C-alpha positions, 0 to 999 in steps of 0.5 A: 500500500502506497503512502499519501503524498508520494509519487505513484507509478505511471502518474499524471500531475495534479495541478497545485491549488493556488488556495494553499501554497504549502499543499503537497503536489500529489501525482496520481493516476485516475483513482479507478486505476489504482483502487486498493493501493491508497490508504483511506486518508489519502482518498479523502485528501484527494477528494477535497483537492478535487472538490476545491478545484471544481469550486474554483472553476465553478466560481470563475465560470459564473463570474465570466457569465456575469461579466459577459451578460449585456442585459443590464448595462448601467450608465449615468444619464442626466435629463437636459436642463435639470440637476437630477442624475439617474442610472439607466440599464440601457441606452436611453432614447429621448422624446418630447410630448405635450401634456396637460399639467397645472391647467395648461399644455406643458412639454414633457421630456422623456428618457426611456429604454427597454432591457430584460423585459422591462421598460425604464423611463425618467420624465421631467416637466416644468410647470413654471410655478413651484406652488403647483408641483404637489398637486401636479404630482398627485394628478400624475400618479392618478393618471399613471394608475388609470392608464394601466387600469390599476386601483388607487394606490397610496404612495410611500415616502422615498428618500432621494439624495439632494432632496429634503422631502416630498418624494414618494414611491408608488407600486401597482399591479395593472394591465397593459393595453392587450390585457396582460398583467403589468407591474409598475414601480414609480418615484415622483418628486419635484425640485423648484418648478420641475416635476419628475417621474422615474418608473419601471414597467415589467411583467415581474419587477426584480427587486435588485434591478429596482434597487439599482435603478431608484438608488441611482436617482440623486440631485447634484 
């Protein structure tokens, strides 16, 4: 019977583990070819080495998949004419539309993109009067819920760096135009006479993705 840690006849080298520089290099043939030649403790030692080596390969493979996954490619965006900064998981398209706000036609500027089966958008409008922003934000929340056929939903306080108070988060479950269920999560806030909405629409909203998106909102 051969002792553990010695060279065996007709051996093939086993790679030294980088996790333990003091570990001995054990030269072996496949265990199926030397059954009965090694003591029990040697089989255990070899099994641990093989298990550690497999774990390293698994971690490296997973890291490679994450690094190469292009689904969410987060980048900084800043809507023109504002002090707000945001994170978007894809290249945002710009759009403008005219909507009724504060009793008058108002230009709404929109940054939006689609990634991972979800739609992300940051919108801003200037109502020209800071005294009207609270009422406008409530109307905006109501209009969004009506648009997706969701029941009235109370907003929760939302902390936004650079803004002392007034931001709210609204989560709702509604329907798309085709009747398919849709989840929404939207933040509403104002700065001066500007009003903002940051929103995600998806079949199911990932908590991790939502955390990244909304934690990226801040005033600079």
